[in-house]
N, C-alpha and C positions, 0 to 999 in steps of 0.2 A: 507271277504273273501280275503285271502293274493292273491298277485298277483306276479308272477314270470316272469321275462324277457330273454329270450335267447339272450346271446350277441354274439354266435358264428359266426351269420350270419355278423354282423358289423366287426368283427375281421376278418373275411374271406376277406371281402370286403376291409378294409383297407389295408392288407397283400397284396393281389393282385393289389391295386393301387400303394403301394410301390414298389412293382417288376415292375409295369407298368413304373414307372417314372425312375427307374435305369435302365431298359432295353431301354427306349428312350434316355436316357443320352448317354448311350453306342453307341445306333446307329447314335444319331447327331454327336458323337466324330468320329465315324469311317467314317461318310459322310464328315466331314470337312477335315480329313487326307488324305481320298482316292482324295479329290478336291484340298487341298492346299499343300499337299506334307508333308515334314518331319518337325517336330515342332522346332522352334530355341530357343523359350523362351515365358514363361507365366508371365504377370507382371499385377500390380495395380497401385493404387494412391499412390505417394509419402506423407505420412502423417507425419508431423512434426512442428517443430517451424516455418519453412520458410513458410508453406502452411498456417498457420493462421496469419501471420505477416500481410499481407494487411487487413484482417478483423479487426485486433486489431487496426490498424491506423485509419481505418473508423470507428469503434466503439469509439474512442475518439472523433472523428468529430461529430459524432451523439450525444454524451454525452456532447458537447459543445452547441449543439443547444438545449437541454433538458435542461440545465442549464439557456440559454438565456429565454426559455419558463416558465421555473419554477420562476424566479426571475421578470417576467414582470409583469407590473400592469394590473388591471381590464380594460375593455373597448377596445378601438381598438388595443392597445398596445398588449393586450392577443391574438388576432387574427393574426396580424403581425408577433409576436414571434412564433406562432403556425406554420404558414407558414414557417418560417425559420427553424424551428425544422425539419418539413416534408420535406424542401429541403436537409438539411445535412445528413439526415438519409436515403434519396433514395440512394446514392450510396452503401450504407452497404446492403440494403434489395436486390438491384439487385446483390450484389456480392454473398451474401448468395444463392439466387434464381439460380445462374449460377454456383455455386461449389459444396455446400455442399450436393444437392440431388444425386451428381455423384461420391462421395468418393468411393462407391463399383463397380465402372465400372472396366472391366477387358479387358486385351488386350493380344491376343496370335498371336505371329509371327511365320509365316510358310516359307517354302522355295519359294512355289509360291504364295503367297498374306498372309492376316492376317484376323483373326476373332475379332471383337470386341462385348463385352457382356454388356449391359445396362439393369439392370433389367431382366425383361423376355424376352427381345428383343436381337436377336443375328444377326450381321452385318458380312456377307462373302463377300471379295472381293479379286480378283485374280490381278496380278499386270497388266496383260493386260486390264483390266476393268477400270483402273485409266484413267481419263481424264485430270483432273486438281490438283493440289497440294496446300496446304497452309503451308509454311515453315518458320522456323525462326532459325538464328544461335545463340545458347546459348553460356555461357561462355566457353572460350577455344576452340573457333572455331568448337562447337559442333551442326552440323546441326540436327533439328527435324523437322518431319511432325506433323503438328498441326492439318490437318483437309485434307479430301479426297473427290472429287467429282468424281463420277462413270459415264460411258458414258451413262447410263441409266438415269443419272440426279439426282441419290440419292446421299445425301451429309452426310459424316459421319464426325464429330466433335470430337475430344479426350477430355476428361476430364482435367480439370487444374491439374498441377504436375503428369500426368500421366507418368509411368515409362516404358521405353522399345521405346520411340519415335525415340532415335537414332539409334537403330537396326533396327526399321522401314524403316528410311532412307537409312540406310546402304545397306539392302536387296534389297530395290527398286532401289537403283544405281547399284547394281550388275546385276540387271535383264536388266536394261536399257544399261547397257554397253556391256552385252551379245548380245544384238540385233544389235549392231554396226559391221559392216562387218571388218574381218581381215584385209582387205586392208587399212582401214581408220584408224586403231588403230596405236598410237605411239609404233614404236619397239625400243628395246635397241640401235640398230645403229643410229636411227633418233635421240635419245636423245644424244649420244656421238658426233653426228656431230652438236650439237648446239654451237654456237659460245662461246669463253673462255675468249676473252678480249673485252673492249668496244669498240674499231675499231677506225673510224676517228671522230673528233670533228666536230660536226654539228653547234651547236648553244650555245651562254653563255648567261645566265639571271640573274638578279639582282632584289632585292627588290624595287617597285617603290609604295610608299604610297599614295593611292586615297583618294580623298575627301568623298567619299561615307563611308570609314572606320573610318573617323572622327565624324561622326554623333553620333555614341554612346558616345564619350567623352561629347558632350553637354547635353546628356540625364540623364550622370552619375553625371554630374557637380552640378545638383539640389540636390540629397540626400547627396553628399559631401557637397555641400555648410551648409545644416541643420546639419550636423555632427560637423562642424567647430563651428557652432553657438551653438551646444549643450555643447561643451567645456567651453564656456563663461557662458551659464546660468545655468547648472546644477552645485549644490555647491559642493556635494559629489565626491570624486575621483571616487567609483566604478561607479556611475552613469555617470560620464564624458566617462571612457571607454565602458560601454555596449550602449551608444547611440551614440557615435561619431565614435568608429571602425568599426560597421556593415554598416555603411553610407559611410565611406571614403574609406574602403577597395576595393569594386569593381572597383572604379575608379584607384587605383594604381595597380590593377592586369591586367585591360584591358590597361593600358598603357604601363606596362611591356611586355605583349603579344604582343603589336603592334609594339613598338619600340627597342625590344632585339634583334630581327633578322634582323634589318635593312642592315646589311652588309654581310647577306647571299648570297651565289653563287652556282647557277644551271648550271651544263653542260649537254648539250644532246649530246650523240654520237650515232653511228650506231646500237650497240648492247646493250644501256644501258644508264645509267645516273650515274653523281657524284654530290655530295652535300656538300659544304662547310659550317659548322656551329660552330662557337665558337672556331676556330682555328683547328678543324678536319673535315677532307674529308672522306666520305664515298661514295665507289663506288659500284654500283648495276646493273647487268645485267637485260635485260627484264625478261630471263627465272628464275631470282632469286626473283622476285616479288612473295612474299606469301600471302600479306593481305593488305589491305589499311584502311584509315579512314578520313571520311568528316565530316563536321559540317554545319548545316544550318544556314544560315544568311539573316536577313531581308534587308540586305543593299548590297546585291550582286544579280547581274542580273541572275546568276546560282542558282538553287535550291541547290545545295551542293557544299561546298568548300573544296578541298582536303587539309588535314592537317599532313598527315603522311602517311609514305610508310613502311611497314614491309619487310626486306630482309630476305630470307630463312636462317635459322640457324645463322642470325644476328640481330642487333639492329632494332629498330624503328627509321625511318629516319625523324626527323621533317621538314615540308615544311611550309615555313614562309606564312602567310595570303596574302599578297600582293605580292608573287612572281611570276614575269612574266614565262611566258612559259609553264604553266600547261596544255595546250592543249595538248603539245607534250609526256607528261606521261599519259595520260586519255586513249590511245587505248590499252595500255600495262597492265592497272590495272586488278588484278584479285584477288579472294580469293580462296587460295589453301586449300582445305579439306582433312585432313588425318584421317583415320579411327584408332581410338585409344581404340579400345575396349570398351565394356559396360561400363556405367558409374556405380560406385559404391553406 
């Protein structure tokens, strides 16, 4: 006996389900817009060569571990090489786990907050709900928000290489700036009243090479000695170059960096400073400091050592490692952030 099945009910059910999802989406978008205001932009993860470059580097390390395991002998060497392989593969597995599952995340920035979409989850956050931020300054002094903690304790971490994080930072800055009373904001007349000259000379400082900065010389002398020995031990010219230059070069670079600025001079004034380096003097007002750079050194009592200052619309001013009087510069250091529009 032939059987016939009526599909009309299923078709109607699927049609109603599809309309329900579309209606739900419209209602959700309407709710988000009414709560967060005007939409500023929709963004996704920037996929490209730069996105997968760290994965490729870690994959090479993992392949090295695999080659070690593959070429090992049976017995205990096999187990040791397997441990090495797992150890070298763990960073790749961690990177894949933290990034690839979130390549389809979406970010929508609004006038009064943002919406973040991760799979079936939707995170809404108004500017006044933010308790703390994780930020970074990318190339070109472009600040980005990489994570948000709400006052409720909820934490939102944005995907690796997510676009629009610079706009997110800018819109939040605009919100916080609007909360500042007008009486506390800098007005054009305040800016015009800033000093235009360096003023009176306060102190003059020079370079004083300290014993703690001679420590790296002794550490670098050992590989340099091995490089010199390689010149006599290696028979062919190519081997002499590749074995000796990488071992000797770091010592010469450090010596040049340490002693090339020994004649530098820095003068501190009421309203700024001047720096003499290699026959050229650069003057900079405190209000003209746009950015600065530091380096960490194990031979310094301070965690950071000032190495250069960027003058607004001017050059980077190098500061010698052992220049005296850096403590007079530190209260005036700042990073001036300028909104340059969305990153292409």
